[in-house]
N, C-alpha and C positions, 0 to 999 in steps of 0.2 A: 426407775432411775435409782442407782445406788448412791447413797450420800454418806459421808463420814463426818462425825462430830468429834473434834479434838479437844478433850478436856485436859487442860494443863495449868500449871502455875507459872506465870511470867514474872519477871523481876523488873528492876528499874532501868536496865540497860537495853535499849532497842536493838543493838547489834547482837547481843546474846539471845534475845528473843527471836531474832530472825533465824538463828540456828535451829531453834525448836520448830519454827514454821517449816523450814526446809525438811527436817527429819520426818515430821508428821505428815507432810504432804507426800513425800516419797512412799511412806507406809500406806497412805490412803490410795495412791495411784496403784500400788502393787496389789491392793485388795479389790481393785476394779471400780473404785468410786469415780463419779463424774464431778462431784462437788465435795470440797472439804471446808467445814465451817469451824473457825476458831472463835474464842471468846472475845467479849468486849475487853478493851485495854490489853490486847495482845502486844501492842507496841511497847507499852510500859504500864506497870500495874498502878492502881490508885494508891496514894500515899507518896508518890513521886511528884515533884514540882513539874506540872505539865507543860507550861509555856516553853521552857528551854528544850524539851524533847519534841515538841510539835513540828511537823514538816508539811509542806504542801503536797498535793497529790502527785506532783511530778518530782518530788524530792527523792533522796537516796533510799529511804526505807520503803516507800511504796514502789519505787522502781525495782528494788530487790525482790519484793513480793511478786511483782509481775514476771520477773525472770524465773522465779521458782515455779509459778503457775505454768509458764510457757514450757519449761523443761519437763514438767510432769504431765502436761497435756490435760489438766483439769482446772476447774474454776475454784479459786481460793477466795473465801470471804473472811476478813480479819479486821479486828477493831484497832483503830489508830487515833491519833489526835492531829488535827490540822489547825493552823493559825486562824484566829478570828480578831475582829477589831477590839480595841480597848484592852489589849494585853490578855484577852481570853483565848480559849481554844474551842474547836468544835469536836465533839465525840463522834467520830466518823467510822463507818464501815466501808472498807474498800472491797469491792467485788471485781475480780479480774481473772481472765483466763481466755481460752479459745472462744471468740465471738462475744465476749462479755467485758465491758469496761464501764463501771458505774460506782457511785458512792452515795451513801445515805448518812445524813447528819441526824443524830438522835433528837427527836422532837420533844419528848417529855423528860425533863431533867429531874434528877433524884434529889429533891428538896424534901426529905422525909427522914424519920428516925434519927434526927439530930445531925444529918449530913446535908450540906448545901452545895450541890453540884453547880448551881447557877452562879456561885461566887467566882468560879474560874472557867465555866463552860457556857458558850452561847448556844441557844436552841436551834435546831433545824426547822425547816418549814415545808418540806416536800415529802410526799409519799413516793417510795421508790420500789420498783419491781425489776427483775432481770429475767431473761429467757435462756434456758439451758436445755438443749435437746428437745425443743418444742414444748417444754413445761415452763410456766411462769411462776416465779418465786418472789415473795415479798420480803422486804428487809425491815427489821425492827431491832431495838436494843434494850435489854434489861428492863428498866422501869416502865418502858412502853407497854409491858405486858399487863399493866393495871388499867389500860385504856382500850376497851374492846373495839372502839370505833376504828382504830388503826388497822386491826386485823380484818375487819369487815371491808375496809377500803381496799386491802389487798385482794380479797375475794371479788369485790366489785370490779377490780382492774383485771380480773381473769386469773388470779393466782390460785394454784392448787396446793401451795405450801407457803408457810412463813418461816423464815430463818431468824432465830432470836439469840444472838450472842449476848452474854451477860457476865457480870462480875457481881454476883448477888451478895448483899450484905448479910453477915451472920447475926444471930440473936435469937431470943426466945420466939418460937413459932415461925421463924422465917423459912425454914425448909418446908413446913406444911403449906405456907402461903405460896411458895414457888411451885410446888407440885399442884396445888389447887388452881392457881392462876394459869399455868401453862395448859393444863387439861381443859380449863374453861374456854380459853381463847381458841383452841383447836375446835372445840365443840360449837361455840356460838358463831364462828365464821365458817365452820365445816371445811377446814383446811388441815393438811398435815402440818404439824408444828415441830421444827427441829430446834430444841432449846439446849444450847451449849454454854455451860458456865465455866468460869475459872475453877480449877480444883481447889479444895480446901488447902491453904498453905501448910497447915499443921500436918496434913496427910502426906505432904511432900517434904516434910522436915524443914520448913522455912518459917522464920519468925514473922509474925504479922506486923506491918507498919501502922502504928497508931490505931485509929478506929475506922480506917478506910474500908470500903466494901471490896474485899479481896477474894471473895468467892467461897462457896460451900460445896461445889461439885453437883452431883445428882442431875447431870445432863440426861436428856431423854428425847426419843423420837415418839411422837404422839399421833395417833391416827385421827382422821376427820370425824370420828365418832367419839373422840375424847378418851380413848383407851391408850394406855402406854404400851408401845410395842417393843421398845428397847430402852434400857436405862443403865446408868453407871452409878457407882457409889460416890464417896467423897474424894477419892484419890485420882491421880492422873490415869487417863485411859483413852482409847480410840474406839468410838462406837460406830458400827456400820449398820445401815438399814436401807430399806427399799421404800421409795415413794411411788405410789400407784395412783395415777390420775383417774383410772376407771372407778376406784373405790370412792373417790371424792364425788364423782357423778352419781354413784349409787346412793351414798349417804344423803346427798342433796335431794334426790328424788324421794327418799323415805322421810326425811325431816327437812322440809323446805323453808327453814327459818329465814334465809336471805330473801326468798320470794314473798314470804308472808309478812315482811316488815311493813309498818305504816309510818314512815318517817314524817309525813305531814302532820300527823296527830301528835307524835312524840315531840317533835321540834316546835310545836305550837304554831305552825303556819296555817293550819286549818281553822276555819271560823268556828269559834265555840258555840255550842248550843245555848240559846238564851235561858237564863234561870227562870223557873216557874215562879209566877207571882200568885200569891194567895191573898184574897181580900180579907 
């Protein structure tokens, strides 16, 4: 299955960002993609006041994305914000297109490196997968990449790939962490990993708002053996690649880390051996 990763820089206005989604989706469809994945915060970049732009999944923004997907005949996955209790929002991935209608709320919130996403965002509580052309794909968002158990849950649910939209924070060593973590998650869950980030605003000629995580680029399609198959630099671009389910099966036969797990031991549910006593 051909997949497209759209690395772009969105701004604070959802209606302008929809134009980017429409243009990039048309390009992906013309290139033969069946799925196009956009970054986290496609609706509006971080640094924006999120509650005023958040909309429900049946609101105008999501409805417009559905129309774009329907007109192009492919599945669109894009980051948006939906209302949550207590004035917060949820950091949501909308997945929509022929035969697909799903949403994933980011489980692990980015309370790290001096940024507190949980101040304004409520966490999700569900592992979500979608089916496209007979292939199952898991959904995850940005900071989720630091938690391997989510990607193993995708694999346990039958996924052969995980889609990871992100708006990765800049800083010393952050690019290296992004590259290491994405490759590790592909390898330790033996899935394809489509990691698509916001482009670096500086590469798009856009001033960065405050210290918000607005992206560093370097999107990549990574194979189930942890090798990078396709990648972009820091600037905007559309990456195209192929997901091969047969390769997942081959890697899992060679390196059966999922089958070799011993969760009862690791999670402490097995009865521990009694300590030896010495007189």
